[in-house]
N, C-alpha and C positions, 0 to 999 in steps of 0.2 A: 850741172842738172835741170835748175830753176830757168834756163834759158828754152830749153829743150821742152817743160811741161808748160812754160806760159806759150809756146809756138802750139802746141798740143790744143791747148786750150781756147787759143784763140783758134786754131784750125775749126775747132767743135764749135764753137760759138758761129763761125760763116756758116758752116754746112748745115748745122740743126737748129740755131735760134731764130727760126719764123715765129710769129707772134701766137700762132696756137702753141708751138712749142715751149715757148714761154710761158703761156697763159698756163697750162699744164703743168712745168717745173715749178711755176710759182704756189701753185695749189699745194704740190707736194712736199715744196717747201713748209708752207703753212702748219700742211697735216703734222708733220715731222718734227715740228720747233718743239724743243724742250722733249721732244719724245710723248707728245700729248695724246696723236691721234692713236700710237701705239696703244699707251696708254689704257685708253678710253675703249678699245676693241677688245682688251687684254679683259677690263671690267665685264664688258657685255659678255665676254664668254664667260667667266666666274656668275653673272646672272642668270643666263640661261644656261648651262651644262651643270646642273647642281652636284653632277655624279664627280665629278671632276675639278669640282669649285678650285679647290686648292690648287693645283695643277696650273690653272688659270691665273692664278693669283702669285704660284711659283714665278711663273715664266713672265707675268708683267711687272716682278719688282725685277726679274733678270734683266728683263726690257731698258728699265729704269737704271739699274747698274750698268749696263753696256753706255746708255747715255754719259752718266757720271763719270764711267771710268775716261770717256772722251775727254769731257772736261780737266780732269785731272792732268791727262796727259797731256791735252793745251797748255795747261798752265808751265807745267815743266820745260815742254819743247820752244814756247812764245814763237811760233813760226807766223807770222804774218801772212794774211788773206791775198791774193793777188793784186800787183797794183801797178798796171801797165798799161799803155795808151791804146795797145793792143787786143786788150781784153776789158767789154762793160762788166760793170757789177748793175745786175740788173733784179736784185731785192736786198732788204736791208738783213741786218744779222745781226745777234745778240753783241758779238764782241769781235773785235779782229782779230783773234786767232782762227786759225784754221788747219794745224793738224794735233789730231784726224778729224776727217768729218765724224760730230756725233751723229747726223741723220744719215751716214753711212751704218754707223757702228748701232744705234736702236734700230734701225730698217731691217737690218741682215740679224739680229737679235728675234727681234720680232717674227721675220720669215723662218728661221732655224725652229724655235718653239709653236709658234701657235701651228706652222705647219704641220707639226709633229701631232699636237692635238687634234689637229681638223684630218688629219690623214690626206693632207693634200701636199703636192710641192710648190709650197708657195716662194720658195729664192728666186727661181727663175723670172717668175710674175712680178715680184714687187722689189729687188735689190737693182738691180740693171737701171728701172726707170729713176730710182731715185739717185744713184750714181750718176748716171749721163746727166739730171737734171742739177744737180751741183754744179756741174761742168757750164752747160748752157748758161747758168745765172752767171757762170764768173767767180763764182765764192771759194772755189775749193781749185788746187792743184791736184792731176789726175794720183799722185800718191796720196795726197788727203782721203782720196773716196778708197781709196784701196787696204788703205792700211785701216780705216774706220771700218769697213767691211769684214776685213781680217777679223780684228779683235771682236766686232760682234759675234761671227761668227765662230771665234774661240770659245767665247764668251757662252752663247746660245746651247752652241752642242755640248758641254760642260753638266749645263742644267740640265738637258734635255736626256743625257745620258743619267744623272742621276735620279730624274724623274721616270725615266722607263725602267731605273732597279729596282726604285722601290713600288711601281704596277708596271707589270707585264704588258699590260694593253697600249700602253705609251710606243709611240712607233720612234725609231732611233734615226729612219733615214726620211727624205720628205717622200710622202707618198709611199711608205713602205714597213712592212713590220718588220719586227727583228729577224736577222738570217742566223 
């Protein structure tokens, strides 16, 4: 399995990792580090949307929880980041552990939750670029980003449903109201 993932990772880098893509991927990496960019956006939502301040704070806390859960899983699984001559590591990382991607978990949780609050379909806009950026930078295997995204989606959807149950105006699907 690792061999196939390394081959796919090397192919992604050869195909996509031009200077502009690497620069954009590094920007996403820095924004998503420790979920700080997503937490800042949640705080901004809480400051500007007084009517739903609590929902924004709960959503930001869930983004932090997605990040924390991914870190906890990393420490249990202990899968090391890609290390192969065919893959270039193009950004620094806070640890050598890879599975699951914390960037993918927090980004997906933010897209699910903030998308509901903004009534905008943020998942297709935010999640694919972050997932691909982790591959372009050579710091995750494909399954790392997929499982990280799944973790963030499950956690985000659960919190979003709870918020919608408490406040009927909260949308339960990206960009759509309750059905």
